[in-house]
N, C-alpha and C positions, 0 to 999 in steps of 0.2 A: 299622087302621097307618095311614090319611090322618087319621084322626083324631088318630091321635099326634102325627102331622107337624105337624099344625094346632097341637095345644097346644104343641108346642117351642115353634115359629114364635113364636106368644104370648108366653110367656115370654121369649124371648129380645125379641123387639121392646119387651115392657115394662122389662125390664131395661136396655138400650143409650138407652131414649127416657129415665128415670128417672138414669141415669149423665150423660145430657147437661144435665137440669136440674139436676143436684147441682152438675156442671161453670158450670153458668153462674150459680148461684149462689152458687158459688166464685167466680169473677170480677169476683159486685158485690160481693161482701166487699170484695177486695181494691183495688176502686175508691173505696170510701167509705172504706177506709183509706187510700190514697193522697192523697184529696181534704182528707180529715182536717189528715195532716201540713203540705199543701201551705197550708192556712188557719190552721195556729196563728202565735201570735205571735212574731215574728222580738224577740230578746234583743239592745240594744245595749250594750255594755260602761257601767259610768257610772262616772265619778270624783269622787273626796271630797277636797279637797285641806282638809291638817289642819295651821293653822299658828295663832299667837296675832291676834289683832286691832290688837294696842297692842303697840310693844317697844322696846327702849331700842338706842342708839346704841353702837356699837362692843362690843356682848354677842355672841356664836357664838347662833344661833336655831337651831331644828331646823324643817324644813317637809318634811310627809310628802303622799302621795296614797295614797288607799285607793282600789284598782280591783277592781271586783265584777263578776262576771255573773251577774245575778239573785242568788241567794243563794249563789253561788261565788264564791272569791279568785280573781284572775287572776292567775297566778305569771309568766308570759311576754310580760308585755306593757314598751314601752318608755317609758318617764319621762324627760322633757327641763322643767324647770321653766326660767322664763324670768322673771327679774326687771327691770321698768320703774322708772324713777323721773326723771322731765323726760322729758329726748331719750337719757338712757341706758337701751342694755338688754343684760344678760348671759345665756347659756343655760347651762346645770349640768345634766347627767346625770345622776338622778338612782340608790341603788343600790337591788337588791331585800334586802327586811329577809323577809319571813316574809307566810305569809297575807296577801297583795296589797298589800304596803307598801310603797314606794319612798323613797326618806328621801337629802335635803340637810339638809347646817348651812351658815347662810353666817352671815356679819357682816357687817349695814347702818353704811358710814360717814356716811353724812349724815339728819339727818333728815328728815323730810316724807311725803308719798305713794306707796307702791307700788302696783304693780300683778304679781300671783303668778299667773303660766298655768302649768300643769300640761297639753303639749303631749303626750297619750298614745296610742302607737298600740298597739289591743289587738285582735284578732279580724277584723281585717279592715277595724278601725272607725280613723278619728281625732278625738278628741275633744279639747277645747281650754277646760274649766272656768279661773275666773281667779277672784280674793279679793282685795280692798282693805285693805292693812296698811299701819297708820302708827308710823312711827318717832320714837321723842320725842313732844312734846307737841305736839297739832293745835297753828298759828298761827290764833288766832283776830286779826279785825283791830280795831281799836280801836275803831270805829264799825261799825255797822249801820244804814246806810241809803238814799236811794232812791241815792247816788253809789256805793254799791259793788254795787247791782244794776244799775247801767250797765253796769258795768267787766264785772260777767258775761254780758252780751248784747249786747255791742257789734255784732256787723252786724246783729241785728233791728232796734237805734234808726236806724243806718245807713240802711238797707235806707229808712225810714219818711222817713228826710230828708229822701234824694235824690227821693223821689217828688214832697215839698212847692214 
């Protein structure tokens, strides 16, 4: 009878110890999975502005932004286009169309170089891509010589002159 109790005790002891090992292995697996989740790459939304690079004055143009997160479209972003020309700046809220596309229609009233900025709030990020847009023909200076270069780099030359 004593041998029977010793045998049962051994079987129970082995069962308990193997159960602990299995639980320990399960905890290690959970820890490895959790570490993989925290080391995975965090994706930020991307915004691509879609517009012609050269347009005509007085003609209505469509400007859009495509917002994505990885391979997925973001359909719940807030997009505000800022249109800058010289000292003027206008902000226009874009309308969501579909498949991550946000659109405005805008008529450019004067010739020149414009900067288009798509202020985008998506998935707790603020993204501000920009592009240059030319309205009308680019103004070409009649002469391209050192004089025009001096005008462009006015501050650099002024500093050198004050040092002399």
